Structures are given as structure tokens and as C-alpha cells.
N, C-alpha and C positions, 0 to 999 in steps of 0.2 A: 504494499499499499504506499503510495506517495502522499506528501503532504499538500493540503490544500492551494497555497501559492504555487506550488510547482505544477500541479494540474491546471490551474488557470492559466499559466504561462504556455505550456504546452499543448493545450486546447485549441485546436484551429481546424478550418474546414479541409476535409480530404476528398480528393476526387479522383485517386488511383488506388485501388484496393489489390492487395494480393489473394491468389487464388488459394485461399487457406480456409478450413473448417472454424467457425467461430464455435466454441463449446456452448451446448445448452445451459449450463451453470452460469455462464458469463452473462447470456442473453436474459436470463432471470434477474440476475443481479442488477442488470441496466435499467429494465422495467421497474424493478423496487425502487431504485433510486427515483425515478419518475413519479412512481406512485407516492412518494413520501413528500413530493414537492409542496410548497404553501400555494393555498388557493383562496380568492376572495370569499369570505363568509363560508368556509369549508365546503364549496360547492363541489370540488374534486371533479370538474368537468371533462378530463381527459377519460379516453378508452383507446385500448390499443389492439391492432390486429397484426401478427407476424405473418407476412405474406408468403405464399408458396411459389415456387419457381413459375409454374404456369401463368398465374396470376401477375407476377413480374413482368414476364414478356407482354402479357396483354395491357397492362399499365403503361408500359413502355410505349407500346404501339398508338395507344390513347393520346399520349402526351405528343408524340411527333406528329399524329395527325393534326391535333390542335395547333402545335407550333407551325405547320405548313399553311393552315387556314388563316391564321391570324398575324404570324411574323415572317420574317424572311426563314428560308430553309436552314440558315446558319446560326440561328439564334440560340440563346443559351438553353433555351427549352429543350431543344433537340439534343443538346450536350447533356443535359440533365436526363433524359429520356434513356441515352444509352448506359450511363451510371446506375440508374433504377435497374435497368435490364441485367447488369453484370454484379450487381449487389449481392454480396456475400449473405447479409441479413437485411431485410427490408420491414421496416414497421411503419403501418398507417396510423396517425394519430388523430382521432376524431373528438369533436366537442359534441359531449351528450348532455345536452342542458334543455330542460323542457320550457318551451316559450322562446327559444332563441339565445344565442351568446349575447352577453353584454362586454364592454372593453375591457373589464376587469377580468372576465373569464379568458380573453385572449391573452391577456398578461400573465395570466395565471399558467395556461398552457405553455408560453414562452420560458417560464419558470421550470416547468416540467421537463420540455425539451434540454435545456441547459444542463439541468440535473442529470440527465442520461448520458449527454456528451460528455460531461465531467467525469462521470462514473466510468465511461469506456476509456477514458484517458488513464484512470487510476489502474485499470485492469490490462493496461498495455495495448489497447483498442484505439480506434479513431471512429468519428462520425460526422455525418454531413447532413444538415437539415434541408430538405429540397422542399421549397416552396414553388418551383414553377410547375407544380401539379394543379395551381388554383384554377386555371382555364378549363380543366375537365375534372374538377373535384366532385361534381354531382356524379358524372359518368363512373369514376373510380368507386365512388361509394355505392353505386347500384351493382357494379361488378362485384365487389365484395358482399354484398346482401346486407349493406348497412343503411339505415334510414336517418342517420345524422350526419352532420357537417365534418368533411375532411380538412383538416387544418393545416396537416403537414405531412410529409414522409421523412422517416428517419432512414439513413443508411448506416450500417454498421459493420466494421471489418478490421482487417490487418492492414496498415498503411503499406503500399507497394513501395514508395521511394520517400526519401529524405525530403523536407520541406524546407522552404525559408520563410522565415516568420515575417508575416505581412506586416508593413510599417502601420504603426499607430501614431494616432496624434499626441503630442506631448501632453501630459497631464494640465501644466500650466495654461495650455489654450483652452481648455475644456472648463476649468473652475474659475469662480470668481469667490473672493471673500477669504483668500489664504495668501498670506505674504510671499513675494517673490523670492525672497531671501531663503525661505523655509524650503521651497522647491531646488534651489541650488545644492541647499545643504543635503536634501534627499538623495541626490543623485549619485553618489557614491563613486566607486572606482569603475575601471573599463572592463571589468570580468564580465564575459557571457554567461548565460544562464547554466547552473549546474546540473547534474544528472541524478536522480534517485528515483528509480523505480523498481520492478523486479527484476530488470536484467542485471547482469554483471557489470560492476563498475569499478574504477580505482579511485582511492582517496587521496588527496594530495596534501602533503604536510609542508609547510614553509613559512619562513618569517618574513612578517609584512615589510621587513626593510628591504626584502628580496622581490618585492612585487612587480618591479619593471619587467625582468626577465621571465618570472612566473607566469605573469599575464600574457606576454608574448608566446611562451610555449603552448599554455592553454590553449590559446586562439589556433594554432597551428595543429595541435593535438586533436582539437574538435573538427577541423576542416577534414581530417582523416577517420572520423568517425569514432574516436575513442571516447566512451563514457567516462566521465571524470565528476568528483565531488570536491568541492573547497568551499570555502566560507563566504562564498557569494549567496550561497542558499540561507545563510543565516537571518533570521529576523529580528529587528531590533527588540530588545527585551529579552531575548532567549539567553538561558544559560550555556556557555560555550561547552562545558564537560559535559551536560546532559545531552546536547545535540551532536557534536563532533564525534566524542568518543561514542555513543551510541549508533551514529553512523558506521565507525569502523567495525563494530561488533554484528552488524547485519550480515545475515548469510551470505548475501549477493554483494558483498565487498570483499573482491577476490585478489586485491592486492593493495599497497601502499607506496606512493612515490613519494620520496623525501628530499627535497632541496639542501644539499650540504654546504653550507658558507660559514663565514665568521660570524654570522648573525644566527643561522640557525643552531649553532653548537652552544648557543647562550640563550636559548629560548626555552623556557620551562614548558610551554605549551607543546613544542615539538616534541620536548622528552617525554610528556605524557602520551601523547598520540604515538609515539613509537614502542612504548612499553605496552600501551594497549593492543596495537598492531601484534605484537610479539606474542601475548597472550592469546589472542584471536586466532593466529594461524598456528600456535603451537610448533614453532620451529620448522614448519612445513617450507621446504627451500625454494628459493625465486619468488616469494610473495611480497618482500619488502625490496623495493627497487631505489637505490641511492643515485641521485644526480648531483654529481660533483662540479659546482660553479664557483669555487672559491679558486684562491691563488697559492694556498700549501696543502700538503698532502693532510689526509684527517687526522693522522696521529698529531701533528703539530697543533691542528686547532683542538683535539682533547686535551692535550697539555695544558693549553691556555684557558680552558673553558670552565664554566661551572661545573661542581663536582658531581652534582647530582644528573646534570644534563649529559656529561662526559659518561657517567655510568649507563644511561640509557643508550646512547650511540655504541657503547661497547659491547653492551647486550645485544643488539640488534645486529650489527655489522659484522658477521662471522663468516667463515668460508661459503655457507651454505646461501648467503644474500646475493641479489643480484647488484651489480655496482656499475655504473656508467660513468666514468671521469670524463669532462669535457671542459672546454674553453668557456670563460664568462662572456659570450656573445649570445645575444637574444637569438632565437630562431634558428639555429644552425640546422641547414636541412639534413646532414647525415646523422647528426645526433638526435633529431626529431625522430627520424625513422628508426634508430635503434629503439627507441621508446615505443614506438607504434608497433614494432616487432613484439617487444614484450608485452604490450596490451593484447595483441593477437595471441599470444600463448596462454595468456590467463582468460582468453575469452571476452573481453571487455571492450570490444570493437561492435559497432553497430552493424547491422544488416544492410541499412541503407543510410544515405547523409548527404550533406552538402559539401562541396569541395570548389572555393572560389565561385564560378558562375556556372558551376554543373551539379546537377544531381546525379546520384549513383546508387546502386543496388549491389550487394556481394551476389554472385553467381558462380557456378563449377568454373574453377579454374582460376579465378580472379574477380573484378569487378565490371560490371556495365554501366557505362554512362547513358542516363535515361533523360537527362533534360539539360538543354543550355538556354540560358535566359539572357546572355551577355549582348553588348551591343559593339563589341569588336570589328572591324573590318577584316583582319588577319588572323586567325588563332590557330594555335598550335595545341592540339588535345593531351592532357596529361598522360604519361605512359604507366603511372603508377599512383593509386591511393589507397589508404589505409594499409598500406604495407603490401598491397597485393597488384599484380599487374591489370591494366585495363585491357580486357579481351573483347568486349562486344560494345557496339554502339545501338542503344535501343529503339524501338519502335517510335516513331515520330520525334526523334531527339531534337531536330531543328526545326520542325514543321513551321514553315510561313515566318521563317526568320528572316527581316528584310534587311539586315545591317551586315551580316557576315559576305564576304566577296572572296576570301580563299581560306582552305581548310587543310591543315595537315594532320595526317592520322598516325599514330605511332606504330611501331613495328609489331608493338605486341598484341594489336587487335587481330581478331580472328574471323569476326562475323559483323556484317553490318544488317541491321533489322529493317523489317518493312517500313517504307516511308521516312526513313531516317533524316532525308534530307529534301523534304518533299516541300513543294512551293516555296523554295528559297528565291526570291525574286531576283536578287544580286548576287547570287553565287557565280562565280567565274571560273575559278580553279579548284582543284581537290587533289591532293596526294594520297593514294591509297597503296598501303605497301604490300609487299609480296606475300605476307602470311594470311592475307585475307582470303578465304575459300567459301565464303557465303555471302552474297548480296540478297536482301529481300526484296519483295514485291513493291514495287513504284518507289524504289529508294531515292531516285532523282527526279521522279515525275514534276514536270511542270517548273523545273528550274531554268526559266527562260533566258538567263544570261550566261549560262554554262557554256563554255567555249572549250576548254581544256580537261580531258579527263582519259586516264588510261587505266585499264581494269587489269588486276594482277593476273599471272601465270599460275594455274593451279585451279581457278575457276571452272567448274564444270558448266553450268548453266546461266545463263541471262534471264533473270526473273520477269513475270509478266510485267509489263508497262514500265520497265526500268527507266528510260529516257522519254517515255510519253511526254509530249509537250515541250521539250527541250530546243526550242525554236531557234536558238543560236548555234547548235551543233552544225559542223559543215562537214566534217571526216571523221570515221570512226575505225579503229582497228580493233578488231575481236581477238581476244587472245587465242592462240592454238589449241588450248586446252578445253576452250567452250565447243561443246558439240551440240547444244540444246537451245532454242529460244522460246521463252514463255510467250503469250499473246500480247500483241500490241508493244512490242518493245520499243519500236520507234515510232509508234504513231504519232502524228502531228509534228514530227521534227521536219519543219518547213524549209529550214535552211540546208540539209542534209544533202550533199552532192555525191560523195563515195564511200562505200562501206568495204572493207576487206574482211572475210569471213572465211579463212582457209579450211577450219575443221568442222564447222557447223554442219551437222547432218539432219537437222528437223527445223523448220520455221512454221509459223501460221500465216494464215491468209491474211489478216490484219496487221502483220507486222509492220510494213512500211505505208500503212494508210497515211494520206495526207502529207508525204515527203515529195511535195511539188517540183523540187530543185533536184531530185536523185537523177543521175546521169550513170553511175557506173557501180556494179558490184561484182567483186571478185569472190567466187564462191567455191566451196568443195564439190568434186564431180558427186559425191554422195548425198548432196542436198535433197531434200523431199519437203513436202508440206505447202510449196505454193500452188495455187489454183488459178483458174482462168481470170479471175478478177483481182488479182493480188496487186497489181499496179494500176488499176483504173485511175487513181488520183496521182499518178507520176507521170506526167505527159512526155518527159523527157528521156525515159528508160527505154533502150532499145539493146535487148540481150536475149540468149536462150538459156533458159534454165528449166528443171524439173521436167522435161518434155514438151515445154511450151516454148513458142517463138513471140516473144513481147515485141511490138513496135510501137513506139510513141504511148506506152504504157498499155497497149492492149492486146490482147493474145489474139493474133490474126490468124494462126493455123496451129494445129498441133505439130510437132517433129514427128516424122516417121522414125 
């Protein structure tokens, strides 16, 4: 169980959920949290229905239908409909009040929904309140056999990717009647939010005189997905020994990082944390990780330090302890990665997270980049995150990004998923390493500025609609390892003049539809799949292929 302030900070609207079953017990606990919400005059206006898979699809279809009738086809309603269809758990929340709902009843149901979302966070889950069902609320209620008002749908599940916390307005812009000086005093230091949940985490022990380097390291470590607890989670008025030492004693505290310096070896607080950790881990090797940021060896510090503190350090740092000496320079990349390796060893690294402008999720053999939200013109994707290689680019990772013009993919990447670069209107160049052996459907579709792209040797198939709508491509050399085209690979490539495909044995009829500038195709003698109408929209083509003689795009006679 996490603390309330942490649940409030962690609670956010999630739109990507993992394909993982939510336990029935967790669903009941979330509904129970909703039941216990306050309500005006204790009317308790809420009623719940956990929706089955068949009805989820029907609700999604109703929402899409209304979206097309009322809004543009690409409205948020259509997007919400897809989320509802794929929801791990869908709860319909109704207002059951005789004589109709009052404003206070809707406020009460809002409190009920927020209770459920906070409980979901407490259980390591996430939620999304869907109000885009309002335009077909009566139809959904009828579908589910209810004669009361549908207020909202609640989606519950495990988050698929890490999130970047939405920007919130500063408190001082929202509040009147409080001194501005008090706001400044309350801002605190620059530490990001700490992690305490049910997942394994590392506790950081340090002297506040070393805050500059520790804060720098914490920021870097959290970028790599390391779960950390430090005193940023302390609430004003809390007793330090009750909270900090209690956190170390939690079962899911799997290790302690202690920063060793001339300041920490004089800190009674650090000494108490070390002794508590030694007791908690009972001498288990590698659970206490020392990070040396001083300019003396540890023994010299201990000789000059306080006896009680020196005793604590001598008790903890034995031959079984992990120890990383390093220079006193904030954010040293190699040293940070050593700490990340230790966090991986202890299981304290998130399955998903945020690294700079990228979201990522851990996958077999490494991590997958799932989203980029930056606005740089030229980007080089990271080769490693969380101490693991980047092995794939996720579905729709760059979709509709109109800032990026050039992308360099690292050698570690082996797979590019469906629609990874879909509708990137300004993408002109992309460097794909030879290790890539899989490129998904429509990966570059509608990249209208793409002029320069070479696919890696080792690719076996060019997937459906791979370059569909890439109207700036003029020439293309297909790797010799490619033997098959999916449907509509070059459909709509209106500037494409020449295609060299020496080993392709099968293409589809619509592969070159709309290639009005196509003049030359150099193909394998084993090529098949072209039909009589394959080049009707290619008026400049004059070739003999697949048993047909094409002149000005038309098959004027079949070859004997």
C-alpha cells in the first residue's frame, strides 16, 4: 500500500494498457473504494456494471457510430472507442436516483470515480475515466439493460508504457488569500517524486550537504527506470525515524544506496539508516551499495569521523558489500550505468518508463521505444536504456510527428513495428542498421517528404503499405534478401521512377497503383503476382513481366 500523497501524484489518465489480466480481487477492492465515497445527503447515487467482452465491442461500435455522425472521424470520441474495445476491465457507472440527478449527485459520482482511480494506483494499476460516451449514453444503458442514466465509463488495467506527468498550473496561480512568500518557502528542492508502491525499490541514504550530486544522479537513474525512495516523499511534520527507517524495513525495499563522502561519514541519520539496512538484509550480500563521491579512501574518512557513525560504516561495508568508487562529478554516464546494473540485479528497475523525450517498455532481450514526443529536427535514438539494449521501435512510435526530419536508428535495433513512422510529414532521411530483420505494416506510410531510405540486407519481406503515399520517393533498391511484397507497398508513390528488385518472387496487383512517374522496373525472372491491371495508373511503364506485355501501363497482349 502506498501513501495518499504518492497515490495522488501518481494518478493520471492512462490510454495504453497491457494485455494482462486484472485479478478479480483487485476489481472488487476498486469498486469498494467507489462505494465508500461521500455523497450529498448520503444518497449514494452510483451503480456499477462490470462490462463483458461482447458488450465492450458493442459499446465501442456505438461510440464510433455517433462520432462519425456528430464529429470528424478522427475525433477523440473515436479514439476513446478503441480504448473501450481493448479495455482489460470496463466499468459502466450509472446514476440511480429517483426523480433525476441533481448537481450534487454528479459531484458525488465524481468523488466515487476518483476514489476508484486512486485505489487503482494503490494496487499498482491505472484508470481512465471516459466521458466520450455521453452522446450515446442512452443507447449504452439500453444495451446493458439499465433504465438509469450512464454518467461515465471507467477503464482499469496495467499501464502499457511509462508516462510523462502532465503539466499542472502552479498552485500560486490558482489560490488567493495566501502569502506569496509561503509559496516560495514550500517549493523545496529539485528532487523528482520518489517511488514507494508494491514494486521493488532502492532506498537512497545521503547527507544533505551532498544534495547537488545526489539530485543529479537521482534524475539520471529515474530516466533509466530505477525505482528509488529518498526523503522527497517526507511530509512536513513527519518524524524521520518513523518514516525513513520504516521504509527500509518494507519487504519490497531490496537494497540501499549510500553516498560516501566527508559529510555522510559524520551524519547520524546516515548511520542509523545503514544499521537499519544491515539488520533488514541480515548480511545478505550485495544489498547495500556504496557510492564513493569523496576525495579520500573510506578508511581515512572513518578515522576522522564520529565514532558512532564510523562504527556503522565499518559494520556495513564488509567484503560482501557492493562498492562503486567514482569521481566527484555529477551524472558521470559510465558510473550511472554501473548503478543501473546493480538496480537491475536487485529487480528495482521499472518495466516501463520515460527517458528524455522517449517512452519505453522492457521486452524480451532489451527495451522497446514506444513513443517520441520531442520536436528536434535530427534525432539519434538511444542504444541503451535502463542498462538494456534498445531492440525495437514500437507501434506508431513517431506517428504524425511533423518536427523530425532525420532519424538515426542504433545498431541494437532488430525490429520496427507497424506504423512506427506513419504520417511523419517532414521526415526526409532515415538510417536503418543492418541488424533490423523485421519492419511492420505501414511503417513509413504517408511520409510525404521521405527521399532517402535504404532497407537492410537480411529483410525477407516488405510489409503491406510499407511506403504507401511516400510521394517524394524517386528510386528504390530492394535488398537482395527480400523475396516478397505485401499489398500496396508502393501504392501512391507518385514520384517513383525506378525500382530495382532482383530477388522479389511475389508482388500483389495493387503494389504500384498510383505510381504515375514509374518508368523502369528491374525484376527477378521468378517474379509472379502481377495481373493485367497492375500498371493501369502507371502510364509511362513499358515492360514485359509475369507473362504480360505492358505498354503505356496497359497489358496489350499476353506473351506467348
